[in-house]
ChimeraX commands (.cxc) that place a marker at each C-alpha (Angstrom):
marker #1 position 10.38,-22.45,2.92 radius 0.5
marker #1 position 9.67,-24.35,6.12 radius 0.5
marker #1 position 7.16,-27.04,5.44 radius 0.5
marker #1 position 6.72,-30.54,8.15 radius 0.5
marker #1 position 5.02,-33.63,6.72 radius 0.5
marker #1 position 3.08,-34.30,10.29 radius 0.5
marker #1 position 0.76,-37.25,7.88 radius 0.5
marker #1 position -0.24,-38.52,4.95 radius 0.5
marker #1 position -3.52,-36.20,5.13 radius 0.5
marker #1 position -1.74,-32.95,7.40 radius 0.5
marker #1 position 0.61,-30.62,7.00 radius 0.5
marker #1 position 2.41,-27.34,8.87 radius 0.5
marker #1 position 3.15,-24.88,6.22 radius 0.5
marker #1 position 5.04,-21.83,6.89 radius 0.5
marker #1 position 2.68,-18.68,5.79 radius 0.5
marker #1 position 3.06,-17.37,2.60 radius 0.5
marker #1 position 0.92,-14.49,0.92 radius 0.5
marker #1 position -1.49,-16.89,-1.25 radius 0.5
marker #1 position -2.47,-18.20,2.17 radius 0.5
marker #1 position -4.24,-14.52,2.96 radius 0.5
marker #1 position -7.26,-15.85,0.64 radius 0.5
marker #1 position -7.89,-19.45,2.85 radius 0.5
marker #1 position -7.92,-17.72,6.29 radius 0.5
marker #1 position -10.44,-14.78,5.75 radius 0.5
marker #1 position -12.31,-17.23,4.34 radius 0.5
marker #1 position -12.29,-19.13,7.23 radius 0.5
marker #1 position -13.14,-16.35,9.13 radius 0.5
marker #1 position -16.12,-14.96,7.06 radius 0.5
marker #1 position -17.53,-17.65,7.67 radius 0.5
marker #1 position -16.66,-18.45,11.57 radius 0.5
marker #1 position -16.05,-14.74,13.17 radius 0.5
marker #1 position -18.77,-15.78,15.80 radius 0.5
marker #1 position -16.76,-18.51,16.89 radius 0.5
marker #1 position -13.58,-17.93,16.73 radius 0.5
marker #1 position -14.64,-14.49,18.23 radius 0.5
marker #1 position -14.66,-16.95,21.25 radius 0.5
marker #1 position -10.88,-17.53,22.09 radius 0.5
marker #1 position -9.18,-14.72,20.29 radius 0.5
marker #1 position -9.06,-11.01,19.92 radius 0.5
marker #1 position -8.52,-9.92,15.94 radius 0.5
marker #1 position -11.62,-11.57,13.97 radius 0.5
marker #1 position -13.29,-8.62,14.18 radius 0.5
marker #1 position -11.17,-6.97,12.79 radius 0.5
marker #1 position -10.18,-9.05,10.14 radius 0.5
marker #1 position -11.90,-7.00,7.59 radius 0.5
marker #1 position -10.39,-8.51,4.04 radius 0.5
marker #1 position -7.88,-10.08,2.77 radius 0.5
marker #1 position -5.21,-7.15,3.03 radius 0.5
marker #1 position -5.80,-8.09,7.09 radius 0.5
marker #1 position -4.23,-11.70,6.61 radius 0.5
marker #1 position -1.57,-10.46,4.28 radius 0.5
marker #1 position 0.35,-7.92,7.10 radius 0.5
marker #1 position -0.08,-10.56,9.35 radius 0.5
marker #1 position 1.36,-12.86,6.56 radius 0.5
marker #1 position 4.55,-9.47,6.09 radius 0.5
marker #1 position 4.76,-8.95,9.81 radius 0.5
marker #1 position 4.79,-12.98,10.92 radius 0.5
marker #1 position 7.32,-12.94,7.96 radius 0.5
marker #1 position 9.52,-10.77,9.38 radius 0.5
marker #1 position 9.71,-11.96,12.39 radius 0.5
marker #1 position 10.56,-15.68,10.95 radius 0.5
marker #1 position 12.91,-14.84,9.38 radius 0.5
marker #1 position 14.34,-12.58,12.85 radius 0.5
marker #1 position 14.26,-16.00,14.64 radius 0.5
marker #1 position 11.43,-13.85,17.10 radius 0.5
marker #1 position 8.72,-16.04,15.93 radius 0.5
marker #1 position 7.46,-19.20,13.31 radius 0.5
marker #1 position 3.62,-18.54,12.38 radius 0.5
marker #1 position 2.53,-21.93,10.40 radius 0.5
marker #1 position -0.91,-22.51,8.34 radius 0.5
marker #1 position -1.75,-26.26,9.80 radius 0.5
marker #1 position -3.17,-27.47,6.03 radius 0.5
marker #1 position -5.45,-30.54,6.09 radius 0.5
marker #1 position -6.32,-32.81,2.89 radius 0.5
marker #1 position -4.71,-30.10,0.63 radius 0.5
marker #1 position -6.75,-27.48,2.61 radius 0.5
marker #1 position -5.83,-24.45,4.80 radius 0.5
marker #1 position -7.84,-25.18,8.41 radius 0.5
marker #1 position -5.94,-23.14,10.32 radius 0.5
marker #1 position -2.66,-21.41,11.98 radius 0.5
marker #1 position -0.51,-22.75,15.10 radius 0.5
marker #1 position 2.47,-20.98,15.96 radius 0.5
marker #1 position 5.67,-20.07,18.17 radius 0.5
marker #1 position 4.15,-17.11,19.02 radius 0.5
marker #1 position 7.53,-16.21,20.47 radius 0.5
marker #1 position 11.20,-17.73,20.12 radius 0.5
marker #1 position 13.12,-16.42,23.46 radius 0.5
marker #1 position 16.75,-17.61,22.88 radius 0.5
marker #1 position 18.37,-16.28,26.73 radius 0.5
marker #1 position 15.03,-18.27,28.16 radius 0.5
marker #1 position 15.31,-21.49,25.78 radius 0.5
marker #1 position 11.85,-20.68,25.89 radius 0.5
marker #1 position 8.78,-20.22,23.45 radius 0.5
marker #1 position 4.64,-19.78,23.90 radius 0.5
marker #1 position 2.27,-22.09,21.60 radius 0.5
marker #1 position -0.89,-20.39,20.00 radius 0.5
marker #1 position -3.10,-21.95,17.55 radius 0.5
marker #1 position -6.63,-21.77,16.22 radius 0.5
marker #1 position -8.63,-24.50,13.66 radius 0.5
marker #1 position -11.95,-24.30,12.16 radius 0.5
marker #1 position -14.62,-25.75,13.76 radius 0.5
marker #1 position -15.41,-27.57,10.72 radius 0.5
marker #1 position -12.45,-29.66,11.39 radius 0.5
marker #1 position -12.09,-30.14,14.93 radius 0.5
marker #1 position -12.43,-33.77,16.13 radius 0.5
marker #1 position -10.07,-35.27,13.94 radius 0.5
marker #1 position -6.68,-34.57,16.29 radius 0.5
marker #1 position -5.47,-31.32,13.77 radius 0.5
marker #1 position -4.45,-29.63,16.33 radius 0.5
marker #1 position -3.58,-31.89,18.52 radius 0.5
marker #1 position -0.76,-33.54,15.89 radius 0.5
marker #1 position -0.02,-30.12,15.02 radius 0.5
marker #1 position 1.07,-29.00,17.39 radius 0.5
marker #1 position 3.27,-32.60,19.18 radius 0.5
marker #1 position 4.75,-31.24,15.55 radius 0.5
marker #1 position 5.57,-27.84,17.31 radius 0.5
marker #1 position 6.80,-29.73,21.07 radius 0.5
marker #1 position 9.31,-32.25,18.34 radius 0.5
marker #1 position 10.85,-29.00,16.84 radius 0.5
marker #1 position 11.49,-27.33,19.72 radius 0.5
marker #1 position 12.89,-29.51,21.70 radius 0.5
marker #1 position 14.69,-31.64,19.20 radius 0.5
marker #1 position 15.72,-29.07,16.00 radius 0.5
marker #1 position 15.87,-26.01,18.46 radius 0.5
marker #1 position 16.98,-27.36,21.66 radius 0.5
marker #1 position 14.63,-25.38,23.64 radius 0.5
marker #1 position 13.85,-26.07,27.11 radius 0.5
marker #1 position 10.79,-24.64,27.47 radius 0.5
marker #1 position 6.86,-24.60,26.08 radius 0.5
marker #1 position 3.89,-22.65,27.71 radius 0.5
marker #1 position 0.03,-22.66,26.17 radius 0.5
marker #1 position -1.79,-19.95,27.44 radius 0.5
marker #1 position -5.84,-20.86,27.12 radius 0.5
marker #1 position -8.22,-19.02,28.20 radius 0.5
marker #1 position -9.92,-20.33,31.38 radius 0.5
marker #1 position -12.96,-21.10,30.07 radius 0.5
marker #1 position -11.97,-22.14,26.96 radius 0.5
marker #1 position -11.33,-25.81,27.54 radius 0.5
marker #1 position -11.03,-28.01,23.99 radius 0.5
marker #1 position -7.75,-25.83,24.16 radius 0.5
marker #1 position -7.22,-26.92,27.99 radius 0.5
marker #1 position -7.61,-30.38,27.42 radius 0.5
marker #1 position -5.15,-30.21,24.41 radius 0.5
marker #1 position -2.55,-29.28,26.38 radius 0.5
marker #1 position -3.61,-31.84,29.46 radius 0.5
marker #1 position -3.59,-34.55,27.02 radius 0.5
marker #1 position 0.05,-33.45,25.67 radius 0.5
marker #1 position 1.38,-33.87,29.03 radius 0.5
marker #1 position 1.81,-30.00,29.49 radius 0.5
marker #1 position 0.69,-28.83,33.44 radius 0.5
marker #1 position -0.53,-26.39,34.91 radius 0.5
marker #1 position 1.17,-23.77,36.00 radius 0.5
marker #1 position -0.88,-21.09,36.98 radius 0.5
marker #1 position -4.11,-18.71,36.20 radius 0.5
marker #1 position -4.02,-15.54,35.81 radius 0.5
marker #1 position -6.79,-13.39,35.88 radius 0.5
marker #1 position -8.06,-10.66,33.04 radius 0.5
marker #1 position -5.16,-11.54,31.30 radius 0.5
marker #1 position -6.77,-10.93,28.16 radius 0.5
marker #1 position -9.94,-8.63,26.66 radius 0.5
marker #1 position -11.65,-10.53,24.00 radius 0.5
marker #1 position -13.72,-8.09,22.09 radius 0.5
marker #1 position -15.19,-6.88,25.07 radius 0.5
marker #1 position -14.96,-10.27,27.76 radius 0.5
marker #1 position -12.42,-10.15,30.41 radius 0.5
marker #1 position -11.06,-13.16,30.28 radius 0.5
marker #1 position -8.79,-15.68,33.01 radius 0.5
marker #1 position -5.95,-17.18,30.88 radius 0.5
marker #1 position -4.84,-20.63,31.81 radius 0.5
marker #1 position -0.75,-21.41,32.22 radius 0.5
marker #1 position 0.66,-24.57,30.72 radius 0.5
marker #1 position 4.08,-25.28,30.73 radius 0.5
marker #1 position 5.87,-28.15,29.28 radius 0.5
marker #1 position 9.81,-29.17,30.38 radius 0.5
marker #1 position 12.29,-30.77,29.09 radius 0.5
marker #1 position 15.23,-31.92,31.26 radius 0.5
marker #1 position 18.75,-31.53,29.14 radius 0.5
marker #1 position 22.17,-33.31,30.67 radius 0.5
marker link #1:1,2 radius 0.2
marker link #1:2,3 radius 0.2
marker link #1:3,4 radius 0.2
marker link #1:4,5 radius 0.2
marker link #1:5,6 radius 0.2
marker link #1:6,7 radius 0.2
marker link #1:7,8 radius 0.2
marker link #1:8,9 radius 0.2
marker link #1:9,10 radius 0.2
marker link #1:10,11 radius 0.2
marker link #1:11,12 radius 0.2
marker link #1:12,13 radius 0.2
marker link #1:13,14 radius 0.2
marker link #1:14,15 radius 0.2
marker link #1:15,16 radius 0.2
marker link #1:16,17 radius 0.2
marker link #1:17,18 radius 0.2
marker link #1:18,19 radius 0.2
marker link #1:19,20 radius 0.2
marker link #1:20,21 radius 0.2
marker link #1:21,22 radius 0.2
marker link #1:22,23 radius 0.2
marker link #1:23,24 radius 0.2
marker link #1:24,25 radius 0.2
marker link #1:25,26 radius 0.2
marker link #1:26,27 radius 0.2
marker link #1:27,28 radius 0.2
marker link #1:28,29 radius 0.2
marker link #1:29,30 radius 0.2
marker link #1:30,31 radius 0.2
marker link #1:31,32 radius 0.2
marker link #1:32,33 radius 0.2
marker link #1:33,34 radius 0.2
marker link #1:34,35 radius 0.2
marker link #1:35,36 radius 0.2
marker link #1:36,37 radius 0.2
marker link #1:37,38 radius 0.2
marker link #1:38,39 radius 0.2
marker link #1:39,40 radius 0.2
marker link #1:40,41 radius 0.2
marker link #1:41,42 radius 0.2
marker link #1:42,43 radius 0.2
marker link #1:43,44 radius 0.2
marker link #1:44,45 radius 0.2
marker link #1:45,46 radius 0.2
marker link #1:46,47 radius 0.2
marker link #1:47,48 radius 0.2
marker link #1:48,49 radius 0.2
marker link #1:49,50 radius 0.2
marker link #1:50,51 radius 0.2
marker link #1:51,52 radius 0.2
marker link #1:52,53 radius 0.2
marker link #1:53,54 radius 0.2
marker link #1:54,55 radius 0.2
marker link #1:55,56 radius 0.2
marker link #1:56,57 radius 0.2
marker link #1:57,58 radius 0.2
marker link #1:58,59 radius 0.2
marker link #1:59,60 radius 0.2
marker link #1:60,61 radius 0.2
marker link #1:61,62 radius 0.2
marker link #1:62,63 radius 0.2
marker link #1:63,64 radius 0.2
marker link #1:64,65 radius 0.2
marker link #1:65,66 radius 0.2
marker link #1:66,67 radius 0.2
marker link #1:67,68 radius 0.2
marker link #1:68,69 radius 0.2
marker link #1:69,70 radius 0.2
marker link #1:70,71 radius 0.2
marker link #1:71,72 radius 0.2
marker link #1:72,73 radius 0.2
marker link #1:73,74 radius 0.2
marker link #1:74,75 radius 0.2
marker link #1:75,76 radius 0.2
marker link #1:76,77 radius 0.2
marker link #1:77,78 radius 0.2
marker link #1:78,79 radius 0.2
marker link #1:79,80 radius 0.2
marker link #1:80,81 radius 0.2
marker link #1:81,82 radius 0.2
marker link #1:82,83 radius 0.2
marker link #1:83,84 radius 0.2
marker link #1:84,85 radius 0.2
marker link #1:85,86 radius 0.2
marker link #1:86,87 radius 0.2
marker link #1:87,88 radius 0.2
marker link #1:88,89 radius 0.2
marker link #1:89,90 radius 0.2
marker link #1:90,91 radius 0.2
marker link #1:91,92 radius 0.2
marker link #1:92,93 radius 0.2
marker link #1:93,94 radius 0.2
marker link #1:94,95 radius 0.2
marker link #1:95,96 radius 0.2
marker link #1:96,97 radius 0.2
marker link #1:97,98 radius 0.2
marker link #1:98,99 radius 0.2
marker link #1:99,100 radius 0.2
marker link #1:100,101 radius 0.2
marker link #1:101,102 radius 0.2
marker link #1:102,103 radius 0.2
marker link #1:103,104 radius 0.2
marker link #1:104,105 radius 0.2
marker link #1:105,106 radius 0.2
marker link #1:106,107 radius 0.2
marker link #1:107,108 radius 0.2
marker link #1:108,109 radius 0.2
marker link #1:109,110 radius 0.2
marker link #1:110,111 radius 0.2
marker link #1:111,112 radius 0.2
marker link #1:112,113 radius 0.2
marker link #1:113,114 radius 0.2
marker link #1:114,115 radius 0.2
marker link #1:115,116 radius 0.2
marker link #1:116,117 radius 0.2
marker link #1:117,118 radius 0.2
marker link #1:118,119 radius 0.2
marker link #1:119,120 radius 0.2
marker link #1:120,121 radius 0.2
marker link #1:121,122 radius 0.2
marker link #1:122,123 radius 0.2
marker link #1:123,124 radius 0.2
marker link #1:124,125 radius 0.2
marker link #1:125,126 radius 0.2
marker link #1:126,127 radius 0.2
marker link #1:127,128 radius 0.2
marker link #1:128,129 radius 0.2
marker link #1:129,130 radius 0.2
marker link #1:130,131 radius 0.2
marker link #1:131,132 radius 0.2
marker link #1:132,133 radius 0.2
marker link #1:133,134 radius 0.2
marker link #1:134,135 radius 0.2
marker link #1:135,136 radius 0.2
marker link #1:136,137 radius 0.2
marker link #1:137,138 radius 0.2
marker link #1:138,139 radius 0.2
marker link #1:139,140 radius 0.2
marker link #1:140,141 radius 0.2
marker link #1:141,142 radius 0.2
marker link #1:142,143 radius 0.2
marker link #1:143,144 radius 0.2
marker link #1:144,145 radius 0.2
marker link #1:145,146 radius 0.2
marker link #1:146,147 radius 0.2
marker link #1:147,148 radius 0.2
marker link #1:148,149 radius 0.2
marker link #1:149,150 radius 0.2
marker link #1:150,151 radius 0.2
marker link #1:151,152 radius 0.2
marker link #1:152,153 radius 0.2
marker link #1:153,154 radius 0.2
marker link #1:154,155 radius 0.2
marker link #1:155,156 radius 0.2
marker link #1:156,157 radius 0.2
marker link #1:157,158 radius 0.2
marker link #1:158,159 radius 0.2
marker link #1:159,160 radius 0.2
marker link #1:160,161 radius 0.2
marker link #1:161,162 radius 0.2
marker link #1:162,163 radius 0.2
marker link #1:163,164 radius 0.2
marker link #1:164,165 radius 0.2
marker link #1:165,166 radius 0.2
marker link #1:166,167 radius 0.2
marker link #1:167,168 radius 0.2
marker link #1:168,169 radius 0.2
marker link #1:169,170 radius 0.2
marker link #1:170,171 radius 0.2
marker link #1:171,172 radius 0.2
marker link #1:172,173 radius 0.2
marker link #1:173,174 radius 0.2
marker link #1:174,175 radius 0.2
marker link #1:175,176 radius 0.2
marker link #1:176,177 radius 0.2
marker link #1:177,178 radius 0.2
view
């Protein structure tokens, strides 16, 4: 199983069926908060929802299409981070993440995104990383900017978040290869 130790108290681990219960518990506690920026929380009505998510994620990982990991802080699953899509032809990935509100402000998401940046550029030898965030999602936008991503544009009316249509800010980070 893929795992990456980021620091003494933080790691990322390829999703596994046992994480379904953890993800569901977070959503039960924080459904309203997570629904501000994610479309799926209202539909996560049991562990089976996440068991199906894990199964799809592992299938896509095996095919080289994505990498979906749990963020594990001090031994507890606190969120999710992924290469939502890996495009080998374009040498590009898109990173997505969500973190329990209770664990924000500790640098967890920033350190996990940095780990995926390192994997993308150093191990997978990709050349472009993209992050899309709702324009009003200032914490996610600030995270991208802190890590050196550049705002490449705004896509209007890009996502329906549970009845609220939002625009997306698209951030990019590129590496030049000799």
